[in-house]
C-alpha positions as CSV (number, residue, x, y, z in Angstrom):
1,X,-16.3,-22.6,128.4
2,X,-13.2,-24.3,129.9
3,X,-12.0,-25.6,126.5
4,X,-12.0,-22.1,125.0
5,X,-9.6,-20.9,127.6
6,X,-7.4,-24.0,127.1
7,X,-7.5,-23.4,123.3
8,X,-6.5,-19.7,123.8
9,X,-3.6,-20.5,126.1
10,X,-2.4,-23.2,123.7
11,X,-2.5,-20.8,120.8
12,X,-0.6,-18.1,122.8
13,X,2.1,-20.7,123.6
14,X,2.5,-21.7,120.0
15,X,2.7,-18.1,118.8
16,X,5.2,-17.0,121.4
17,X,7.3,-20.1,120.7
18,X,7.3,-19.2,117.1
19,X,8.2,-15.6,117.9
20,X,10.9,-16.7,120.3
21,X,12.6,-18.8,117.6
22,X,12.9,-15.6,115.6
23,X,12.6,-16.8,112.0
24,X,9.4,-15.3,110.5
25,X,8.9,-18.2,108.2
26,X,9.2,-20.6,111.1
27,X,6.9,-18.6,113.3
28,X,4.3,-18.4,110.6
29,X,4.6,-22.2,110.0
30,X,4.3,-22.9,113.8
31,X,1.3,-20.6,114.0
32,X,-0.4,-22.4,111.1
33,X,0.3,-25.8,112.6
34,X,-0.8,-24.5,116.0
35,X,-4.0,-23.1,114.5
36,X,-4.8,-26.5,112.8
37,X,-4.0,-28.4,116.0
38,X,-6.1,-26.1,118.2
39,X,-9.0,-26.3,115.7
40,X,-8.8,-30.1,115.7
41,X,-8.6,-30.4,119.5
42,X,-11.5,-27.9,120.0
43,X,-13.6,-29.9,117.5
44,X,-12.8,-33.2,119.3
45,X,-13.7,-31.7,122.6
46,X,-17.0,-30.2,121.2
47,X,-17.9,-33.6,119.8
48,X,-17.1,-35.3,123.2
49,X,-19.2,-32.7,125.0
50,X,-22.2,-33.3,122.6
51,X,-21.9,-37.1,123.0
52,X,-21.8,-36.7,126.8
53,X,-24.9,-34.4,126.7
54,X,-26.8,-36.9,124.4
55,X,-25.8,-39.8,126.6
56,X,-27.1,-38.0,129.7
57,X,-30.3,-37.2,127.9
58,X,-31.0,-40.9,127.3
59,X,-30.4,-41.9,130.9
């Protein structure tokens, strides 16, 4: 659950940064990059969580 909150906060920061810079093209680009980054980080954390869970199951 914790990673979802972190992902949401990160996305909000990226979007607000894009909006702050003012250029619509730039903010869309930043939002796109942010979305990809957030997706990648969330996937990496999910994989880490699954591995930890499996590791504990073996012990």
